[in-house]
C-alpha positions in Angstrom: 86.8 107.0 104.0 83.6 107.6 102.4 83.7 108.8 99.0 80.4 110.3 97.3 80.9 113.4 95.9 84.5 115.1 95.8 85.2 119.3 94.4 89.2 120.0 94.5 91.8 121.3 92.6 94.0 119.3 90.9 97.7 118.1 90.7 98.7 117.7 87.0 101.3 115.1 86.0 101.1 115.3 82.1 103.4 111.8 81.2 102.7 108.9 79.9 103.4 105.3 80.5 104.2 106.3 84.3 104.8 102.3 85.4 104.9 101.7 89.5 108.6 101.2 89.6 108.3 105.5 88.7 105.8 105.9 91.3 107.4 104.0 93.9 110.9 102.9 93.5 111.7 99.3 94.3 114.1 99.4 97.3 111.4 100.5 99.2 109.1 97.5 98.4 110.6 95.8 101.7 107.8 97.7 103.8 104.8 95.7 104.9 103.3 98.3 106.2 101.7 101.2 104.8 102.9 104.0 107.2 104.9 106.9 105.6 104.5 105.6 102.3 103.4 109.1 100.7 107.1 110.2 101.4 108.4 107.8 98.6 105.4 108.8 96.2 108.0 109.6 93.0 110.5 109.8 95.0 113.4 110.1 92.3 111.8 112.3 90.5 110.9 114.6 94.0 114.4 114.1 94.9 117.5 114.2 93.1 120.1 111.4 94.2 121.5 113.9 97.2 118.4 114.2 98.5 117.8 117.7 97.7 114.5 118.1 96.4 113.8 119.3 92.9 111.8 122.2 92.8 110.7 121.7 89.1 108.6 118.7 89.7 105.0 119.3 90.2 104.7 118.0 93.6 107.5 120.1 94.7 105.5 123.4 93.4 103.2 125.2 96.0 101.0 126.3 93.3 99.9 122.6 92.5 97.3 121.0 95.4 94.6 118.9 96.0 93.5 115.7 96.0 93.1 114.6 92.8 96.0 113.4 90.7 95.6 113.7 87.0 97.9 111.8 84.8 98.7 111.0 81.0 97.7 107.9 79.5 98.9 104.5 80.7 99.3 105.2 84.3 100.5 102.5 86.7 101.9 100.2 84.0 104.6 97.6 84.9 105.3 95.6 88.2 101.9 94.5 90.0 103.2 96.0 93.2 100.7 97.8 95.5 102.8 99.9 97.3 102.3 102.0 94.4 98.9 102.2 95.4 99.9 102.7 99.1 102.3 105.8 98.0 99.5 107.5 96.3 96.9 107.2 98.8 99.6 107.9 101.4 100.4 111.3 100.2 96.5 112.1 100.7 95.2 111.4 96.8 91.6 110.6 96.6 91.0 110.1 93.1 93.3 109.7 89.7 92.5 110.9 86.5 93.9 109.1 83.3 92.6 108.0 79.9 93.9 104.4 80.3 95.1 102.8 83.5 96.5 98.9 83.8 94.2 97.1 85.1 96.0 95.5 87.9 97.0 99.1 89.2 93.2 99.9 88.9 92.5 97.2 91.2 95.3 97.8 93.7 93.8 101.4 93.8 90.4 100.5 94.3 91.4 97.9 96.8 93.0 101.1 98.7 90.0 103.2 98.7 91.5 105.5 95.6 89.1 106.0 92.8 90.7 105.8 89.3 88.6 107.5 86.5 88.8 107.0 82.9 88.4 109.9 81.1 88.5 110.6 77.2 91.5 111.9 75.4 90.1 115.1 74.4 88.8 115.4 78.3 92.2 115.2 79.6 93.8 117.3 77.3 91.7 120.1 78.4 92.0 119.6 82.0 95.8 119.9 81.6 95.7 122.7 78.9 93.2 124.6 81.5 95.4 123.9 84.6 98.6 124.9 83.5 96.7 128.5 82.2 94.8 128.3 85.6 96.2 126.2 88.5 93.1 127.1 90.7 90.9 125.2 88.4 88.7 122.1 90.1 87.3 118.9 88.8 84.3 117.4 90.5 83.8 113.8 91.1 80.3 112.5 91.9 80.3 108.8 92.4 76.9 107.8 92.9 76.2 109.6 89.1 79.7 108.0 87.8 80.5 111.5 86.3 83.2 114.1 86.3 83.1 117.4 85.5 85.4 119.8 84.7 84.3 123.0 86.9 85.9 125.7 84.3 84.0 124.5 81.2 80.9 122.7 82.5 82.0 119.8 80.6 81.0 116.4 82.1 81.8 112.7 81.1 80.4 109.2 82.4 83.3 106.6 83.9 82.9 102.8 84.4 83.3 101.3 87.9 82.8 98.1 89.1 79.4 97.8 91.0 80.8 96.3 94.2 83.9 98.4 94.5 81.5 101.4 93.8 79.2 100.4 97.0 83.1 100.0 99.0 83.8 103.3 98.1 80.2 104.8 98.8 80.3 103.0 102.3 84.5 103.7 103.2 84.8 99.6 103.2 87.2 97.3 102.2 86.3 94.1 100.7 86.7 92.3 104.1 84.3 95.5 105.8 81.9 94.5 102.9 81.5 91.0 103.8 81.5 91.4 107.1 78.2 94.0 106.8 76.4 91.2 104.4 77.0 88.7 107.0 73.5 87.9 107.8 72.3 87.8 104.3 75.3 85.3 103.6 74.1 83.2 106.8 70.6 82.7 106.0 71.7 82.1 102.3 73.8 79.1 103.5 70.7 78.4 105.7 68.2 78.3 103.3 71.0 76.2 100.9 71.3 73.5 103.7 67.7 73.5 104.1 67.1 72.7 100.1 70.0 70.4 99.8 67.7 68.5 102.7 65.1 68.3 101.0 66.5 67.2 97.4 67.9 64.4 99.6 64.6 63.8 101.1 62.7 63.6 98.1 65.5 61.4 96.1 65.3 58.5 99.1 61.5 58.6 98.8 61.9 58.2 94.5 64.1 55.6 95.2 
């Protein structure tokens, strides 16, 4: 699915150092299909040991909704399990905002069509404060311009993203799809390389 510009209400999770085992518990890692993984997102926080809904947890609170998850610092630390990204995508989040992401986690979510947006601690703190007062506030993500805007205040910040991953998100492609879309250029490059190598061999022979 293409991602260019998104305006959405947010789901706030103002917790720091949330690791991948908290995002999706290890007992669910045997699955090899992404299907249904959204049900396991923050499973042990959403449900108690008897399987009852924990109404106090933000994902169970109908006041909060949206396709943007806003989290505390150091989100996605711990193991490198890609299942954490599967769960976030499966739940319906398209963007995750934090002041810091673990590098492997950042790569995993990008590979699964989710945009990780790194903002300053001050910007993050303001968003948390405002959504607590008014759950209807929105954020706007402009991937083309690499800007995130707090629509309640008008404040914007620039965020970094790998150029290749940006292109993939804008076009709605995974890495394989992206390579296939460049197949003609790759084949032409290989053809020119063969020609160049052939010419070099001929030249070397003539010099000898």
